[in-house]
BAZA-545368 format. One line per field, with one value per residue: x, y, z of N, C-alpha, C in turn; residue number from 1. Coordinates in steps of 0.2 Angstrom, whole numbers, plus 5000, padded with zeros to 4 digits. Layout:
! residues N
n.X: (X,...)
n.Y: (Y,...)
n.Z: (Z,...)
ca.X: (X,...)
ca.Y: (Y,...)
ca.Z: (Z,...)
c.X: (X,...)
c.Y: (Y,...)
c.Z: (Z,...)
nr: (NUM,...)
This chain:
! residues 79
n.X: (5005,5010,5019,5011,5006,5018,5022,5012,5013,5025,5023,5013,5022,5031,5024,5020,5032,5035,5028,5025,5033,5025,5024,5026,5031,5025,5014,5005,5006,5015,5019,5014,5011,5002,4984,4969,4953,4941,4925,4920,4913,4917,4930,4940,4953,4967,4980,4991,4993,4996,5002,4996,4997,4993,4991,4983,4976,4978,4972,4971,4961,4954,4937,4922,4921,4935,4939,4949,4950,4951,4952,4950,4955,4955,4967,4960,4952,4958,4965)
n.Y: (4995,5007,5006,5010,5023,5030,5029,5034,5048,5052,5052,5062,5073,5073,5075,5086,5094,5095,5104,5116,5134,5150,5158,5175,5183,5184,5191,5208,5218,5226,5225,5241,5247,5260,5258,5256,5252,5243,5245,5253,5266,5276,5282,5274,5273,5266,5255,5243,5231,5218,5203,5188,5171,5166,5179,5186,5202,5211,5225,5243,5257,5273,5276,5283,5297,5296,5283,5269,5256,5238,5225,5211,5207,5201,5200,5203,5213,5226,5241)
n.Z: (4999,5004,4993,4981,4985,4985,4974,4966,4971,4968,4953,4952,4956,4947,4934,4935,4935,4921,4913,4902,4902,4900,4886,4884,4874,4862,4863,4860,4870,4883,4902,4909,4897,4890,4885,4875,4878,4868,4863,4874,4880,4888,4899,4893,4892,4898,4908,4906,4920,4921,4914,4908,4904,4888,4883,4890,4899,4914,4917,4922,4925,4927,4934,4937,4946,4951,4954,4955,4945,4940,4929,4919,4903,4885,4872,4861,4864,4866,4859)
ca.X: (4999,5014,5022,5007,5005,5023,5022,5005,5014,5030,5020,5009,5027,5036,5022,5020,5038,5035,5023,5029,5032,5022,5029,5024,5035,5021,5009,5007,5006,5019,5017,5014,5008,4994,4980,4963,4947,4936,4918,4919,4913,4919,4935,4943,4960,4969,4986,4993,4996,4998,5002,4996,4997,4987,4989,4976,4979,4975,4972,4969,4960,4951,4930,4918,4924,4942,4939,4953,4947,4956,4948,4953,4954,4960,4971,4956,4947,4962,4966)
ca.Y: (5000,5011,5010,5013,5029,5033,5029,5040,5056,5054,5053,5068,5078,5072,5076,5094,5098,5094,5109,5122,5140,5154,5163,5181,5186,5184,5197,5214,5224,5223,5228,5247,5250,5262,5255,5258,5245,5242,5245,5257,5274,5282,5279,5269,5273,5260,5255,5237,5230,5212,5199,5181,5167,5167,5187,5188,5205,5215,5233,5247,5263,5278,5277,5290,5301,5297,5277,5265,5250,5232,5223,5206,5207,5197,5204,5207,5219,5231,5244)
ca.Z: (5000,5005,4986,4978,4987,4985,4966,4964,4973,4964,4947,4951,4955,4939,4927,4936,4933,4913,4911,4899,4903,4897,4881,4882,4868,4856,4865,4859,4875,4888,4907,4909,4891,4889,4880,4874,4878,4863,4865,4880,4877,4892,4903,4889,4892,4903,4909,4908,4925,4923,4909,4909,4898,4883,4880,4895,4902,4918,4915,4928,4922,4933,4933,4939,4953,4951,4957,4952,4944,4938,4924,4915,4896,4881,4867,4855,4867,4867,4855)
c.X: (5005,5017,5018,5006,5011,5024,5017,5009,5021,5029,5017,5016,5029,5031,5019,5026,5038,5032,5028,5028,5030,5027,5026,5026,5031,5015,5011,5008,5010,5016,5019,5013,5001,4990,4973,4957,4942,4930,4916,4920,4915,4925,4938,4952,4962,4977,4987,4997,4999,4997,5002,4997,4991,4986,4984,4980,4975,4976,4968,4967,4955,4943,4928,4920,4931,4944,4943,4950,4951,4949,4954,4952,4958,4962,4966,4953,4951,4963,4974)
c.Y: (5006,5014,5012,5020,5033,5033,5035,5047,5056,5055,5059,5074,5078,5075,5085,5098,5098,5101,5115,5129,5145,5157,5167,5185,5188,5189,5204,5219,5221,5228,5235,5251,5254,5261,5257,5252,5247,5243,5248,5263,5278,5278,5273,5268,5269,5258,5247,5234,5223,5208,5193,5177,5167,5174,5188,5195,5208,5221,5237,5254,5267,5277,5283,5291,5300,5289,5273,5259,5245,5229,5217,5205,5204,5203,5208,5212,5224,5234,5245)
c.Z: (5000,4998,4982,4979,4985,4976,4962,4965,4968,4956,4947,4950,4949,4934,4929,4934,4925,4911,4907,4901,4899,4890,4880,4878,4863,4858,4864,4864,4880,4895,4907,4903,4892,4884,4880,4874,4874,4867,4872,4879,4882,4897,4898,4890,4899,4903,4910,4914,4926,4915,4909,4903,4894,4880,4884,4898,4908,4918,4922,4923,4927,4930,4935,4945,4954,4954,4953,4950,4940,4933,4920,4907,4892,4877,4863,4857,4868,4860,4855)
nr: (1,2,3,4,5,6,7,8,9,10,11,12,13,14,15,16,17,18,19,20,21,22,23,24,25,26,27,28,29,30,31,32,33,34,35,36,37,38,39,40,41,42,43,44,45,46,47,48,49,50,51,52,53,54,55,56,57,58,59,60,61,62,63,64,65,66,67,68,69,70,71,72,73,74,75,76,77,78,79)
C-alpha cells in the first residue's frame, strides 16, 4: 500500500515539472503600456498592470469620481 502511494505521489510531482512555461513574447502589449479598451465609450484609457498566459491582460483605469478599477481583458478587446 505504501509503494502505491509513493508511486502515485512521485508521478504527480514528475508530471507537474514537465509543464511548459508561458511564452509572453508573442503578446502585443507589455506591462506598463497605455492602451484603449474597445467598446467602452467612457473611461477607455487604461494601463496594463499584468500579463498572463494566452495574452490575457489585467488593466487598470479610472472610473467615475476618480475610482481606480481593475479589469481582466483579452488581447482582442484592446486597441
